[in-house]
C-alpha positions, 0 to 999 in steps of 0.5 A: 167908462169913468167918463160915462159914470161922471156924466150920468146922474143915475147915482151920484152919491155912490162912487165906483172904484176903477177896475184894479189888476195885479199886473203892473202897467207896461213901461212907456215906449222908448224906455226899454226897461226890463222887469227883473225877477230877483229875490230881495229877501237876502238883501233886506235880511242882510241890511236889517242885520247890519242896522240891528248891529249898528243900533246895538253899537249905538246903544252900547256907546250910550250906556258907556257914556251915561253920565255925560250930557250933550251927546245926541244918540237919537236915530231918525225914523223913516216916516211911520210904520211900513215895509222899507224898500232896499234903498230906504234900508240902505239910507237908514244903514248909512245914516246909522254909520254916520251917526256912529262915527259922530258919537265915537268922535264926540266920546273921543273928544270928551275922553281927551278932556277928561283925561287932561282934567284927571292929570290936572287933579294929580298935579294940583295935589302934588303942588297946590301953590302952582294952581291957586283957586283952580277948581275941578268938578266931578263932571269935568272928569266924567263922573256923576256927583257933586264932588270937586277939587279946589286949591285954596289957602290953608287956614284962610287969610293967614295961609294966603299971606304965608303961601300955604296952599292945599287941595280941598275935596268937597264932601259931595252934594249939599243937603236938601234945603227947605222946611222940615217935614212935620214930626209924627206924634206917637 
């Protein structure tokens, strides 16, 4: 029928849609496929529940690791709004499980380094002369702010010559610089 429409120049501007049916075509000969009538709703609901739980766990990890930088928490999408098949939901779940393991490993590595730096601050405070000119920043122990601990000689060059060392804790972030705002006239 479509060949006849293509050959007849009666109305070439009006395309005719082919007849559509809701019955799937029969499989090709030799494949011996059977159509299983099973309900995927329970599998899809279970996969969506697992995905939601993993996304919640990833969000909680993001919240617990807030001041840290360099940890990727993004979740890749599946290419636009649509209903995902069971296979695609399983791929999303497996990708989230892998992402959760990676983030947990990254946070574990950060925690080890931060704990080592906290111990370093305690050791510096106990014996500053053994840690000359060592500086530990707040971000090195996983805290926000600009504070740092710095082993410096007490009383400048005199303390340097006499071996008098101390750990100086900075007061925090520097004040904002730039021109002062104009004073308001009463």
